[in-house]
C-alpha positions as CSV (number, residue, x, y, z in Angstrom):
1,X,-25.1,25.0,-29.7
2,X,-21.9,24.8,-28.1
3,X,-22.9,26.9,-24.8
4,X,-26.3,24.5,-24.2
5,X,-23.7,21.5,-23.9
6,X,-21.5,23.1,-22.0
7,X,-24.4,24.2,-19.6
8,X,-25.8,20.7,-19.7
9,X,-22.6,19.2,-18.7
10,X,-22.0,21.8,-15.9
11,X,-25.1,21.8,-14.1
12,X,-25.3,17.9,-13.0
13,X,-21.5,18.2,-12.3
14,X,-22.2,21.5,-10.0
15,X,-25.4,19.6,-8.2
16,X,-23.5,16.3,-7.9
17,X,-20.5,18.0,-6.4
18,X,-22.8,19.9,-3.9
19,X,-24.3,16.6,-2.9
20,X,-21.1,14.6,-2.7
21,X,-19.6,17.6,-0.4
22,X,-22.8,17.4,2.2
23,X,-22.5,13.5,2.4
24,X,-18.3,14.0,2.7
25,X,-19.2,16.9,5.6
26,X,-21.5,14.4,7.4
27,X,-19.1,11.2,7.2
28,X,-16.4,13.2,8.6
29,X,-18.8,14.6,11.5
30,X,-20.7,11.2,11.8
31,X,-20.0,9.9,15.4
32,X,-21.9,6.7,15.3
33,X,-23.3,5.6,18.4
34,X,-21.3,7.1,20.9
35,X,-21.3,10.3,22.5
36,X,-17.6,10.9,23.6
37,X,-14.3,9.5,22.9
38,X,-14.9,6.6,20.5
39,X,-12.1,4.7,18.6
40,X,-12.8,5.0,14.7
41,X,-16.3,5.1,13.7
42,X,-16.8,3.1,10.4
43,X,-19.7,3.2,7.4
44,X,-20.8,0.5,5.4
45,X,-20.4,0.9,1.5
46,X,-21.5,-1.6,-0.7
47,X,-21.1,-4.2,1.8
48,X,-17.7,-3.3,2.8
49,X,-17.3,-1.0,6.3
50,X,-14.8,1.7,5.7
51,X,-13.2,4.7,8.2
52,X,-16.0,7.2,8.1
53,X,-13.0,10.3,8.2
54,X,-11.3,8.4,5.0
55,X,-14.7,8.0,3.2
56,X,-15.5,11.9,4.0
57,X,-12.3,13.5,2.9
58,X,-12.1,11.2,-0.2
59,X,-15.5,12.5,-0.7
60,X,-14.6,15.9,-0.4
61,X,-11.7,15.5,-2.8
62,X,-14.0,14.6,-5.2
63,X,-16.6,17.3,-4.8
64,X,-13.9,19.8,-5.1
65,X,-13.2,18.6,-8.6
66,X,-16.6,17.8,-10.1
67,X,-17.4,21.3,-8.8
68,X,-14.0,22.8,-9.9
69,X,-15.1,21.0,-13.6
70,X,-18.7,22.3,-13.2
71,X,-17.5,26.2,-12.5
72,X,-15.0,25.9,-15.4
73,X,-18.0,24.6,-18.0
74,X,-20.0,27.4,-16.8
75,X,-17.3,30.3,-16.9
76,X,-15.9,29.1,-20.3
77,X,-15.4,31.8,-22.9
78,X,-17.3,31.7,-26.3
79,X,-16.3,30.0,-29.3
80,X,-13.7,31.8,-31.3
81,X,-15.2,31.1,-34.7
């Protein structure tokens, strides 16, 4: 029972972490409509324009946290009962 609950929590955390990491990488690499040297590039989140690099790095940090917790749950040792 305890293992199945850990698995049900870990799988969405790992999958969400991977998706967030991809989004963060794309936000960092995003250049907007310019080809060469451009000023800061912004992305729109919930109606607010935010710096794409900042959004990317924060998203990567959250993804690392989610992946870490998910892997920790997957590697959890059996109960000591």
